[in-house]
N, C-alpha and C positions, 0 to 999 in steps of 0.2 A: 646872734652868734657872737660869741665871746672870741676877741683878738687876741687875750691875753694868752691862749695856746698857740697862737701862729704868729709869736715873734720872729723876725729874720734879724740878723746881726746887720748893721751899716754898712760893714765891710762888703758883704753880699751885694746889697743895694748899689754901693758904689762901684763895683765890679761889674755889675751889670747896666749901668745907666748910660744913656746915649748921650753921645758928644755934640746933639745939634744945637746946644744952649737954651733949648727949651724944657719945662719943668717934667720931668717923669715923674715924682712922687712926691706925696707930702709926708712930712715927718711930724707925727704927733702923739703925746702919750698915749698910753693905752687907757687910762682912766677917762681923757677927755673924748677919745675915738668912742668909746661906748656911752659916753654921755651925748657925743653928737648922734648915735644912732638911734638912741632913744627918744632923743628929741624928735629926730626924721619920723620915726614911727607914730609917735604923737600926732604930728602935723599931717600925716599920712590921714589916721583915724578922723581925724578934725575935717579935712577936705573928704574924707568919703562921708562924712556926716552932713555936709555943707550940699554935697550930691542930693542926697536922699532927701533932704527939704525943698531942694528945688524941683524934686521929682513928685513931692507932695506924698515922699513914702514915710508918713509919721503914725508914730502910736501912741495912745495916751499914756500920761505918765504912770497912773494906777496900774495898767496893765503890765508895763515893762516892770515895776517896782514887784508885783504880785510872781511874774515869772521868775524874776532874781530870787528873791525870795523860795520861790519853790525848788529852784537849782540848790540854794544852801542847804533847805533842807533835806533834801535828796545826798547832797555830800555828806552832811551830817551824819544822816542814818546809815550810808555807807560806811564811814568810818567806825561808827559804833558797832556795827554788824563785822567788819573785818577784825577790830580789837577784840570782841567778844570771842571770834575762832580764833585767833591765835595765842595759846597758852603762853602764859608769863614764864620768867625763868623759874620762880618757885613752883609752878605747877610742872615743868619738865624736869627738874634736878629731881633725882633721887637719892636720898641720903639713906 
């Protein structure tokens, strides 16, 4: 989720902040926030991978590579089929 489309003015945050003396919000620039979110997502993936290793849910590298290459080939073929079915500007313009 990108936060750049959900920016609120500081004045709104100040107006709604509680006066308890405790932190109610963290102010961070959008780029840093997005980087933090991406880092957290990668850490979650690593954690899930470690759990799978702990549970002996492993696959041989050759099998994973074969499956990924198959996906890449399917994706490539699908793109080629779509581009072949979609007329180009030259084919659609009538002079």
